[in-house]
N, C-alpha and C positions, 0 to 999 in steps of 0.2 A: 505497498500499502506506500510505505512513502517513499521508496524507489520511484511510483508514475504521480505524484506528488510533482519531483522534483522534476520530476519528466514535460511535465505537462506548464513546468513552468519556468522548468529550462526552453520549453518553448517558443513559447509565449512577449521569450523577451528574448529568444531569438526573431520574432519575426519581426519588432518592435525593432530590431536592428536595422536589418536587410528592409526591412521599409524606406527607414532614412535613407541611403541611396540610393532608391529607387527612381531619383532624380538627376541630371546630370549635371549640375553646376555644387548637390550635396556631395557626389563620387567620387565629386573631382579634386573639391574643396578640401572630403580628410586623406586621396592620397599625399595632399600641400603636407598638408600638418602629419605625416604620416613618415616622411623623406623631408621634410623640414628637425622633425624629433629621431632618423638613424644614430646622429654623432653624440644622444644624450644628453645635447641641449635645445633650447630654439630661443635663439638669437630677437628682439628686435627689431635687425636688418631685416632675420627672415619671415614672421608676424605682419611684416610692413609691407615684405614683394608676396607674400598669402594675396594680401590684400588687394592689393595690388593692380595682380597677372585675376586674380578676382571679378576686381571692377571692371574689365579691360575683357575680360572673355565675356562675360555674362552684362555689360553691360545693369550694372552694379551702382546701388551712387554707395557711397563712404557707410555711411547705417548701415545697410545690406550688405554689403561687404561685408565688416561690423560684427553684425547678426550669425551667417554665412560659417564662418573661422569661428564663433563664438562655439558653436549647433558642433563643428568636425568636431573641432576638440571635446569636446564635449563624448562624441559619439569610437576615436581612435582613440581614449582613454576605458572602455569600457568593452576594448573585444579590438583581440590582434591577428584578426582576416583581414584581406584587399581585396577576395579577391569577388564582393556582393560587387565590390566598385572599382575594381576590374570587371568586370565582367557587363555591371554597366556604358560604358565608355568603349569596350567592343563589340557592342551590338548597337548603341545609336550611333556611330562618328564613323565616319570617309578613314579616310587609310588621314585621307591630310590633317582632317580633325582630329586622328588620334596621335599627328607625329608633332603634332600646335601644342596639348598637352600633353608629352613627353617632355621637348623646349618648355616648357612651360616649369614643374618637376623640375631642372634641371637648375633652370631658373634662380627655385628657392635657394633647392644645394647649395649653388652656386654662386649663391649671397651672399653669404659670408668668410669664402678667398679658399677652400678648402673641402677639399674633394676627401671624402675619409671612405673607407672599405664601407664599411655600413651597407652606405649611404649610391656607393660602385651597385653594392648584389643588388637592390632591389630598384636600381634603374634596369638593371639587366631579368630579373621579374618580369617586371613591369611590364615590362617590355615584349619577354616572351607570351605573359598573357591575354596581352590587346592584338598583338598579330602585329608587329613594329620590329621587321629587319634589328639586329643589328650597325649593316650600315648607315642606314637610315635614323635608327636611335647615336651610331659617332659622328655624325651627323649635325641632327642636334645640338648635339654634346658642343660641337666646336666652334656653329651660331651664336650660343648663349654665350661658350666666356673668347669669340670676340668680343659680341654686343655689350660685355659686359666687362668689357678693355681687360679682362685675366692671363693672353694670348705665354706674357710670360713671368707671373706672378703667382697662380694659380698654388698651393697644394696640394699634397696627398700627407694623408698619413697609410697609408699602404706601402 
């Protein structure tokens, strides 16, 4: 009986979490938050970058971007899975849109000027899950490095 109750509550919690990321903007926001925290810290540069790319991508106001970021942070804090988020992206974006999302994530990851091994690994997993090739993922990374002016100063932690 006790195990059945645990199953019921666990199922409801999982349904609530998966319904949160069924929206494109929420799925992307969660991936951005996940990427920002992969190195163990989320600094203000990363948070500001997240809000900026969300505003640009989804035509949000500053308040809407703030709220979306807060909601995504709460969701990511209570879940350790990226599959529901990547599934939304895989199913709703064309190839160019998927590459744009990869660039957004790279922008957050590289905003602090350091590429950590865990961040690089996350990008490989996300790329594979949304069907973006290593070549396209690498090209997106290079575009972001150039745009951020990190060609000569990017540090790696691996």
